[in-house]
C-alpha positions in Angstrom: 20.9 -54.9 24.7 20.5 -51.6 23.1 19.1 -51.3 19.6 19.3 -48.3 17.3 17.5 -47.7 14.0 18.1 -44.0 13.4 18.6 -42.0 10.2 21.4 -39.5 9.8 20.9 -36.1 11.4 21.9 -32.8 9.9 24.7 -31.2 11.8 22.4 -28.4 12.8 20.2 -30.7 14.9 22.9 -32.6 16.6 22.6 -32.5 20.4 25.4 -31.0 22.5 26.3 -34.5 23.6 26.6 -35.7 20.0 28.7 -32.7 19.0 31.1 -33.2 21.9 31.5 -36.9 21.1 32.2 -36.2 17.4 34.7 -33.5 18.3 36.4 -36.0 20.6 36.5 -38.7 17.9 37.9 -36.2 15.5 41.0 -35.9 17.6 42.1 -39.4 16.7 45.7 -39.5 15.5 48.1 -42.3 14.5 50.2 -43.6 17.4 51.9 -46.9 16.3 51.6 -50.1 14.3 52.4 -53.6 15.3 52.5 -57.0 13.6 52.6 -58.9 16.9 50.9 -58.5 20.3 54.3 -58.1 22.0 55.0 -54.9 19.9 52.0 -53.1 21.3 52.7 -50.6 24.1 51.4 -51.3 27.5 48.9 -48.6 28.5 46.5 -47.6 31.2 44.2 -45.9 28.6 40.9 -47.5 27.7 41.3 -49.2 24.3 38.5 -49.7 21.8 39.1 -52.3 19.0 37.5 -52.2 15.6 37.1 -55.6 14.0 35.3 -57.0 11.0 35.5 -58.9 7.7 37.8 -57.4 5.0 34.9 -56.2 3.0 32.6 -55.0 5.8 33.6 -51.4 5.5 35.7 -51.2 8.7 38.3 -48.7 7.6 35.7 -46.5 5.9 33.6 -46.5 9.1 36.6 -45.5 11.2 37.4 -42.6 8.9 33.7 -41.5 8.9 33.5 -41.7 12.7 36.7 -39.7 13.2 35.8 -37.3 10.2 39.2 -38.0 8.7 39.5 -39.3 5.1 42.7 -41.3 5.4 43.2 -42.1 9.1 42.5 -45.8 8.7 44.1 -47.4 5.7 41.5 -48.8 3.3 43.4 -51.0 0.9 42.0 -51.6 -2.6 43.0 -55.2 -2.0 40.9 -56.6 0.9 43.0 -58.5 3.4 46.2 -56.7 2.5 46.6 -54.8 5.8 48.0 -57.2 8.4 48.9 -55.0 11.3 47.2 -53.6 14.4 47.2 -49.9 14.2 46.7 -47.8 17.3 45.3 -44.2 17.4 45.3 -41.8 20.3 42.3 -39.6 21.2 41.9 -36.6 23.4 44.3 -33.7 24.1 47.8 -34.4 22.7 49.3 -33.6 26.1 46.9 -35.9 27.9 45.3 -38.5 25.7 42.3 -40.2 27.2 41.6 -43.3 25.0 42.9 -45.4 22.1 41.4 -46.9 19.0 42.8 -50.1 17.7 42.2 -51.0 14.1 42.6 -54.7 13.7 43.2 -56.5 10.4 40.2 -57.5 8.3 39.6 -61.2 8.3 38.0 -63.8 6.0 39.3 -62.6 2.6 39.8 -65.6 0.3 42.9 -64.3 -1.5 45.0 -64.2 1.6 47.4 -67.1 2.0 46.2 -69.7 4.4 49.3 -69.4 6.6 48.8 -65.6 7.0 45.1 -66.2 7.8 45.9 -68.6 10.5 48.6 -66.4 12.0 46.4 -63.4 12.1 43.5 -65.3 13.4 45.7 -66.3 16.4 47.0 -62.8 16.9 43.5 -61.4 16.9 42.2 -64.1 19.2 45.0 -63.4 21.7 44.5 -59.7 21.5 40.7 -60.0 22.2 41.2 -62.5 24.9 44.2 -61.1 26.9 44.8 -57.4 26.0 44.5 -55.9 29.5 43.6 -52.4 28.3 40.8 -53.5 26.0 37.6 -51.8 27.1 35.3 -52.2 24.1 35.0 -53.9 20.7 33.2 -52.4 17.7 32.3 -55.3 15.3 31.5 -54.3 11.8 29.0 -56.6 10.0 27.7 -56.1 6.5 24.0 -55.4 7.1 23.1 -57.3 3.9 24.9 -60.5 4.9 24.5 -60.6 8.6 26.7 -62.6 10.9 29.0 -65.0 9.0 30.7 -68.0 10.6 33.9 -66.0 11.1 31.9 -63.2 12.8 30.4 -65.8 15.2 33.9 -67.2 15.9 35.1 -63.7 16.7 32.2 -63.2 19.1 33.3 -66.4 20.8 36.7 -64.9 21.5 35.3 -62.0 23.4 32.1 -63.6 24.9 33.7 -64.3 28.3 35.0 -60.7 28.7 31.7 -59.3 27.6 29.8 -61.7 29.9 31.8 -60.6 33.0 31.4 -56.9 32.2 35.1 -56.1 31.5 34.6 -55.4 27.8 31.6 -53.7 26.0 30.4 -54.6 22.5 28.9 -52.5 19.8 27.8 -54.2 16.5 27.6 -51.7 13.6 25.5 -53.0 10.7 27.4 -51.3 7.9 26.2 -50.3 4.4 22.6 -49.9 5.8 21.8 -47.4 3.0 21.4 -50.4 0.8 18.4 -51.7 2.8 14.8 -50.5 2.9 13.0 -50.1 6.2 11.7 -53.7 6.4 15.2 -55.1 5.6 16.7 -52.8 8.2 14.4 -54.0 10.9 15.1 -57.6 9.8 18.8 -57.0 10.0 18.6 -55.6 13.5 16.4 -58.5 14.7 18.8 -61.0 13.2 21.8 -59.3 14.8 20.1 -59.4 18.2 19.3 -63.1 17.8 23.0 -63.8 16.9 24.2 -61.9 19.9 21.9 -64.0 22.1 22.5 -63.6 25.8 26.1 -62.5 25.9 25.6 -60.4 29.0 23.1 -59.7 31.8 23.7 -56.0 31.5 21.9 -54.6 28.4 24.1 -51.5 28.4 27.2 -53.6 27.6 26.0 -54.8 24.2 24.5 -52.7 21.5 23.6 -53.0 17.8 22.9 -50.2 15.4 22.5 -49.5 11.7 25.5 -47.6 10.2 26.2 -46.1 6.8 29.2 -44.2 5.7 27.3 -43.0 2.6 24.2 -41.6 4.3 26.1 -41.0 7.6 23.4 -42.8 9.5 24.5 -43.9 13.0 27.7 -42.0 13.1 26.8 -39.6 15.8 25.1 -42.3 17.9 28.3 -44.5 17.6 30.5 -41.6 18.7 28.4 -41.0 21.7 28.5 -44.7 22.7 32.3 -44.9 22.4 32.7 -41.6 24.3 30.6 -43.0 27.1 32.7 -46.1 27.2 35.9 -44.2 27.7 34.7 -41.4 30.0 
């Protein structure tokens, strides 16, 4: 399992690899939206899904990663967005990967029926979507893994375990933590992930902050490696 506890880097000191990965992430553009799995296009492109609780900062993290302010819709009412949104990456004439922004989960104000329906749609997506190559799970670094986060890990554990899907846990809002708290958050996340895979390269955990930009370049490099 890889672990990262790095502060943000000024653009001037980014490595060529980091610059290339960020340039690739910046190409992300909206492709389609779907409220059911059957509405998603079948594709041979590697697909990376972004998942997390409604208030974990998922949409903001996607926008920071792609360096686009409004690519992923960040509703002022958590839980409002209830679609899977797909984004293409790479050259427009020859895209080489997809990002899938899944609905946030766990927000109390969402009606129980909608919660259950979306829980099932997400479970099905994570368990059977053939083109799924990786999952980025956003977890609020101050809260750690909640029961719903643990349930979501259960959906993907078999695929991570057999090496068909990779996992990156981003501990968001890490700018709110001091060094000791950051180290404790990383250790707790590693403990929560347990022994999901025998290949440490398939599971990673890193601190991430949209405010301080910590972890953005590292995350871009990881996702670029997954799809290339």
